[in-house]
N, C-alpha and C positions, 0 to 999 in steps of 0.2 A: 575405366568408368569415366565418362566425359563429365567435365565440370567438377570433379572431386577437388576438394580443397587440399592444398599442400600444407602440412603442419609447419608452424613457424620455426624458422631456423633449419629446416630440412635441406635447403639449398646451400646452407653455410657449411655443412659438414664436408670434410675432405673425403674423397673416395679412397679406398685402400690402394696403396701403391703396389702395382703388380710388376714383376720383373720385366724389364724391357728386353725384347728379342732383338738380335742383330738384324738389321734391315736386309742385309745380303750376306750370303755365305762368303767367307774370305778364303780364297783358294791359293794354294802354294804347291809348287812341285817339291815333293819330299826331298829329293837329292839336293836341290838348290837351298832349301831351308836348312837342312843338315849342314851343308857346306858353309852357309852364312854363320851358323852357330859356332862351328869349329873355327872359322877364320876370325871371328870377332870375340871369341870366348875371353881372352885376356883383357880386352878393352871393356867388355861388359862387366866382368868380374871386378875390375879395378874401379869402375865408375859407378856402378849401381849399388846404392846403400839400402839393402833389403832389411826391413824391420818387421817384427811381429806386431800386429795391430790388435789391441784388446778393447773390449767394451768397458763401460763404467764399472762393471762388477769384476773386471779382471779376466773375463773369459776371452779366449783367443777367437778373433773374427777371421783372420787370415794374414797374408803377407802384403806389405806395401813398400813402395819406394818413391821418394820425392823427386828423383832426378832421371826419369825415363826419357824425357824430351830430348836429351842429348844423345840418345842411342837410336840410330837409324832403324835397326831391326825392330825395336819396340814400336816405332812409328808405323812400320809396315804391318805389325801385328795389331795396330790400332789401340795400343796401350797408352795411357796417359799418366802424367805425374799424379801421385797419390791415389791411383786406383788401388783397391784392396782385392787381391786374389783370394777368393773364398773357397773355390772348388775347381777341380778339373774332372770332367766327365762325372759330375755329381759326387765326387769323392772329396771330402772336406780337407782343406789344406791349412795346417797349423804350424808347419815348419818347412825349412828348405829341404830337409831330408824327405818329407812327405812329397814334395814336388818331384824329386828324383825317383822315388818309389813309383809314383803314378806314371811318370814318363816311361819308366822301364816296363811297367805293366801294359801300357797301351802303345808301345813302340811301333807296332805294325798296324795300328788302327788307321783307317782311311779318313776318319773325321774325329775331331775332339772339340770339346766345349769348355770354355773358361767361364766360371761364375765370378762376377766382380761386384764390388760396391763402388759406384762412381758418384761422387758428390752426394753420398748418403743414400743413393738409390740402387737397388739390385738390378743387374743386367747380365746378359750373356753375350759372349762372342763365340761364334761357331766357325771352325776352320775345316776345310777339306784339303787333304793331301793327295796329290795325284802321283 
């Protein structure tokens, strides 16, 4: 309707925050990624301080680490310090054990998607394995 008045304050309201989609699919060769994980496992395990992230009511949101920037593989995966891993292929992640379970379940998948909270905003990173 042309010329309709906009209610006062309507432009001041923030739009709901929608999950951000990965701009591009991140592609890896399955064998190369698996080899990098194996070659760097000790370094990753000794350097990454994984913690459970909870909301104000004590509910588990996911897993986080503040020191990913020093891990080259994390950079290749486009993970950042303090990202909160909330899901893998839409399966909620609340523990390190849950990560292992989901990885085992989808070990032959050609794509997978990580659900993250980055700077308080939900987003996804999607990977294709060739």
